C-alpha positions in Angstrom: 41.4 -134.9 81.6 43.3 -134.9 85.3 42.6 -131.6 86.7 44.4 -130.5 89.6 42.6 -127.9 92.2 43.8 -126.4 95.0 41.7 -124.7 97.5 43.0 -122.3 99.7 41.0 -121.2 103.1 40.5 -117.3 103.5 39.8 -116.1 107.0 38.1 -112.8 107.9 37.6 -110.7 110.9 37.0 -112.5 114.2 37.3 -116.3 112.4 41.7 -115.3 112.1 41.9 -115.4 115.8 43.7 -118.5 117.2 42.0 -118.4 120.8 38.4 -117.7 121.5 37.6 -114.3 122.7 35.6 -114.4 126.2 33.4 -111.1 127.2 35.0 -110.3 130.4 35.1 -106.9 131.9 38.2 -106.1 133.9 40.0 -103.0 135.5 43.5 -103.2 133.8 46.8 -101.1 133.8 48.4 -100.5 130.4 52.1 -98.3 129.4 55.5 -98.7 129.8 57.4 -99.0 132.8 56.0 -97.1 135.6 53.7 -94.7 133.4 50.7 -97.2 133.2 47.3 -96.2 132.6 43.8 -97.1 133.3 41.6 -98.9 130.8 38.7 -101.5 130.9 38.5 -104.6 129.1 36.1 -105.8 126.4 37.0 -108.9 125.9 40.2 -111.4 126.6 41.2 -114.6 125.3 44.8 -116.6 125.8 46.7 -114.9 122.9 45.3 -111.1 123.7 42.8 -108.5 124.7 40.2 -105.4 123.2 40.2 -102.7 126.0 38.7 -98.8 125.7 41.3 -96.7 127.0 41.6 -92.6 126.7 44.7 -92.7 125.2 45.7 -93.1 121.8 47.9 -96.6 121.2 50.3 -96.7 118.1 49.5 -99.6 115.7 52.7 -102.1 116.3 53.3 -100.6 119.5 54.9 -102.4 122.3 53.7 -102.3 126.2 52.7 -104.2 129.2 49.2 -105.1 130.3 48.9 -105.3 134.0 45.5 -107.0 135.8 44.2 -108.4 138.6 41.9 -111.3 138.3 39.4 -112.9 140.6 40.6 -114.5 143.9 43.8 -111.7 143.8 45.8 -113.5 141.0 48.2 -111.2 139.3 48.6 -111.3 135.2 51.5 -109.4 133.3 52.2 -109.8 130.1 53.9 -107.5 127.2 51.8 -107.0 124.3 51.7 -105.4 120.8 48.9 -103.2 119.8 47.3 -104.9 116.5 44.9 -102.5 116.1 42.8 -99.2 117.3 39.9 -97.5 116.4 38.7 -94.1 118.1 35.4 -94.6 119.7 34.4 -90.8 120.6 36.0 -87.5 121.3 38.2 -89.4 124.4 38.3 -93.4 124.1 40.0 -95.4 121.9 39.1 -99.2 121.7 42.4 -101.0 121.2 43.2 -104.9 120.7 46.4 -106.1 121.6 48.5 -109.6 121.2 50.1 -110.8 124.0 53.8 -111.1 122.9 55.6 -113.2 125.3 53.2 -114.8 127.6 54.9 -117.2 130.0 54.9 -118.9 133.8 52.6 -118.2 136.4 50.7 -115.7 134.2 49.9 -117.9 131.1 48.8 -120.4 133.9 46.6 -117.9 135.8 45.3 -116.8 132.7 44.3 -119.9 131.2 42.4 -121.1 134.6 40.5 -117.6 134.5 39.8 -118.2 130.7 38.3 -121.7 132.4 36.3 -120.5 134.8 34.6 -117.6 132.3 34.0 -120.2 129.9 32.0 -122.7 132.1 29.9 -119.9 133.4 29.1 -119.3 129.5 28.1 -122.6 129.3 26.0 -122.8 132.4 
């Protein structure tokens, strides 16, 4: 008897990511409009960023992320809060997805990530 078997791959955690995250410490600004607060990155990828903040964001909240890359290149993108976890009494670990990364910002981020990848391999 012929049997048709269908196998569906299921990815969990980091395996679900479309882009490799690279550990990187940068000071960033996160928020809306002029009310941007400071945060420090844990890792970053072409698709998103993980950071520590004193602000308690809400899941699916829409924000702006601004950072200055080495060599003075500026990067800004709207983002969506993918997840948030309380770390201690006054800090949160936050994962965000870039939602509309375009133009010079996308190019600057891609170049920066390539430079980090080369350092990892060296």
